[in-house]
N, C-alpha and C positions, 0 to 999 in steps of 0.2 A: 941214741944212747940208751941201752937197756939198763934198768935199775933194779936192785934187790928190793923186794917189797918188805919194808920195815915200818914200824910205828909203835909208839908207846905214849903213855901219860894222857893224851887227849882221848875223849870219847868219840872215836872215829865212826862207830856204828850210829851214834846219835846224829853226827853230821851227815852221814849218808842218808839217813831217814829224813832229815831236815831238807836236804837237797831234793829228794823225791817229792816231798810235800809241796815245796816251792814250785817244782816243775808241773805238778798237777794243778796248780793255780792256772797255768796256761792251758793245760791239756787234761781235762778230767777223764778222757778215754785213753790215757797213756798206757795203763796196764793192758788194755785190750789190744793195742798195737804190738806190745811186747809179746803177748800170748800168741797172736797170729804169726809174728816173726819166728818164734820158737817152734810153732806147729810146722811151719814150712821148712825150717832147718831139719827137723826130724823127718819130714816127708821126703826131702830132696837128698840129704847127705847122711842121715842116720843119727843115733843118739850119742855118738862119741866124736864129735867134730873138733877139728882144730880151727879156732875162730880168730879173726882179726876184728877187734872191737875198735872201730875207727872213730876218732874224735870222741874218746870214751868218757871224758869228764870224770865223774866219781866212780865210774864202772857200773852204772845201773844195768846195762845189758848183760855184762859179765856176771853180775850178782844173780840175776834171774836165770841165766844160762846154766850156771853151776848148780843152782838149786834144783833145776829140772833134769840136768844131764850131768851127774857127778863125775863121769869119766871124760868130760870135755876138757879142753885146755884153751886158754885165751891169752892173746897178746893185746893189751890196751895201749892205744897211741893217742897222745894229746900234747898240746903245748902249754895249757893252762896250769901254772904251778900250784895254785890253790886247790883246784879240783883234783889234780894228781896227788897232792898231799893227802887228801881225804881217801883217795883210792888206795894209796900205799898203806895207810893205816888200817883201812877196812879189810884189805886182803893180806895183811901181815901174816907170814908163816904159811901161806897157801902156795905150794909149789906148782899149782896148775895155772897160776897167773904170772905173766911178765908184763911190766909196765915200761913204756918207752916214751921219752920226751922227743918229739919231732914236730916240725912245722910242715904241714901238708902242702904249703906253697913252695917249699924247697924241692927242686927237682930230684934231689938225692935222698929224700927222706926214707925211701924204701930200703936203703942200705943199712939203716939202723935196726931193722927187724931181725928177730932171731931165726925166722924161717923164710924160705923163698916161695912157699906154696901154702895155701889155706883152703880148707873145705868151704868156709863161709866167711864173707866180710859183712859185718853188721854195723849199721849206724842209724842214729835217730836224732832228729831235730838238731843237727850239728853242721850240716854242709850248706845251709842257707846263707851263710856269711861269704860264700864264694860266688863270684860272678860266673856267667855261663861258660866263657872260654876256659878259665882255669878249672872249672868243674868238669867240663868235657875232657880236659887233659888228665885230670885225676881219674876219671872213669877208665881212661886208657891204661894208666898205671895199674889200676886195680884188676883189669882184665888180665894183666900179666902175672898177678899174684894168685888169682883164683884157679884152682886145678880144673882140668877138664871134667865137666859134670857138676862142678861146684857152683855156689851161688853168691850173689851180692844182693843185699837188701838195704834200701834207704827209705826210712820213714821220715817225712819232712813236710813242711808247708809248701804245697804246690798249687799254683793259682792258674786257672784257665781264663785268659783274657777275653774269651768269647762270651763269658757270662758275667758282665759287670754288675747287674742288679743283684744276682745271687751272691756274688762276692761281697758287695756292700752290705747286704742284709746280714750275711753270716758274720762279717767283721763287727758290725754294730751290736749284734746279739752277744757275741763272744766277749766283747769289751764291757758290755753292761754286766754280764755275769761276773767277770773279773773284778769290776768295781764293787759289786755287792760283796764278794768274798773278801776283798781288802778291807771294806768297811766293817766286816765282822771280825777282823783281826788276823786274817791269813797273811803270811809274809809273801810279798811280791818280790820281783827281781832285785830292785834297788835295796829294799829293806834287808833281804837276805845277805847281800854283799856288805851292807853296813854292819850287820851282826858278825860276819866273818872277819871284818877289819878290826873288830874289838877283841877277837879271841887271840890269846898270846901265841897259840900254835899256828894260826892262819894269818896273822896280821902281815908278816913279811911276804909270804907268798901272794896274798891278796894285793898288796901294793905293787908287787912285780907284775901281777896279772893285768892290772889296769895300765901299767906302762906298755904292755904288749898290745892290748886290745882297745884301750879306751873304754868308754861306757858300754858300748855294745856294737858289734860289727854286723852289718847287714849287707848281703850281696843281692843276688837275684832270686826270684821265686818262680821259675818257669813252670809250665804246665806238666801234668803227668805225661802227655804225649811227647813233649820235648825230652823228658828224661828217658822214656822208652827208646826214642830214636837215637839219642846220644849214646845210650848203653849198647845198642846194636851196632852203631858205627864204631864204638870202641873195641868191639870184638866179641861181645856176648851174643849167643845164638838166639836167645829168646828174652823178652822183657815185657812185663805188664804189671798193672796194679793188682794186688791180691787183698787189699784192705783200703778203705777210705772212710774218712769222717767228712763233715761239711767243709773243713779247711785243710786237712792233711791227707796224704796218700802214702801207703807202703808199696814201694816199687820193688819187684823181684826180677832179677836177671839171672839167667843160667848160662854158664860158660860152655 
């Protein structure tokens, strides 16, 4: 279902910034992955792309996309009613943005989109709640949406099971940093949602969100190699990592 982007009364820009800061608690290099993602959009499909912002949340990718490429257009897709409420408010009045409520586990979700072809599909830290089989199936659906020569980019937590000591050390170091930041007053995941639940504009959507997802949905975190192979099997001609941190990878696939 496509929805008109409207919003008033709440300070949606403040909520957008608050979400970004909370996400940076997990990922201090979040802006670096976004920059690389947009660098590759420009390199592969040019500065005026039609983009599908997949599992868009508050529209963090779309926000940066439009700031860098003013002639781009974006379709944001998500199921989370609270994050979509922030996105609708943040992009209110911007006719470059269309927001769609859809469940990516629904085989018919693509029928809700306003376009049947995109230059780029972009997603970040959003698909790790899917297990491998449905994620591979989703990659197949996305291959049908990306035009010839277009791209899909997925930046997410990707774990190589062949490096258990490196994985354990990275996780321990990352969680120690997060604990220090929380002790200094930074809002973590739970605290952010508690704040949203007390806001009169977000209380209802937040309650609905937890009915849908529960506290947090976690699927599989397969290796970058698995993602590259799954993307090629889905119909993409090329796929490889174009950016990586100790825990996360930005995978780029070309149709």
